[in-house]
C-alpha positions, 0 to 999 in steps of 0.5 A, a space after each residue: 233178538 229175532 227168531 224165524 217167526 219174527 223174520 217171516 212176519 217182518 218179510 210178510 209186512 214188507 213184500 208180497 210172498 209168492 211161496 212159503 213153507 215152514 222154513 222158506 219164503 220166496 218173493 219178488 223185490 223191485 230194484 228200480 228201473 222197472 227191474 225186479 229180483 226174486 229172493 228166497 229166505 231160508 231157515 238153515 242150521 249152521 255149522 255151529 248148530 244154531 239157526 241162520 237166515 240164508 238169503 239167496 237171489 238168482 243171477 242166471 243159469 250156470 250154462 249162460 254165465 261166464 263163471 270166472 267173470 261172475 266170481 270176479 264181480 262177486 268178489 268185489 262185494 262187501 258181503 255174500 258170495 256166489 254159489 251154484 245150485 240146481 243149475 242156477 248161479 245164486 248170490 247168497 249171504 246168511 245172518 244168524 238168528 237169535 243174535 240179530 235184531 230184525 233191523 239187522 236183517 234189512 241191510 244184508 237183505 238189500 245187499 243180496 238183492 241189489 248185488 244179484 240184480 247188478 250181477 244179472 244185468 252185467 252178466 246177462 243183460 236180462 231181468 229174468 230172475 
């Protein structure tokens, strides 16, 4: 089963990391049609006191997005949800570390990236995040 260091290695082998500290990675992921999506993966401690990988990707700024429409669109997804943090609307999902093999990271990761990009395009028409 995968720990944080395993996940960091997994990401670094596949993507160019823009910023990293001991509990966070930031990188850009191509999503097609010449669009890209910024992604952050953070090591967090869950309510269960176990380590989790939290995957977030921005959709736009809180003041520029119709939040009711954002919530309705985010509610149609199979995993993840919408949050506001530091003036940004983010699409976010978390997976438990230690219980999940590295190959179990890729699917939720892709769901977050593709959903955030789709929401950003639908709600802002831009490719800023």
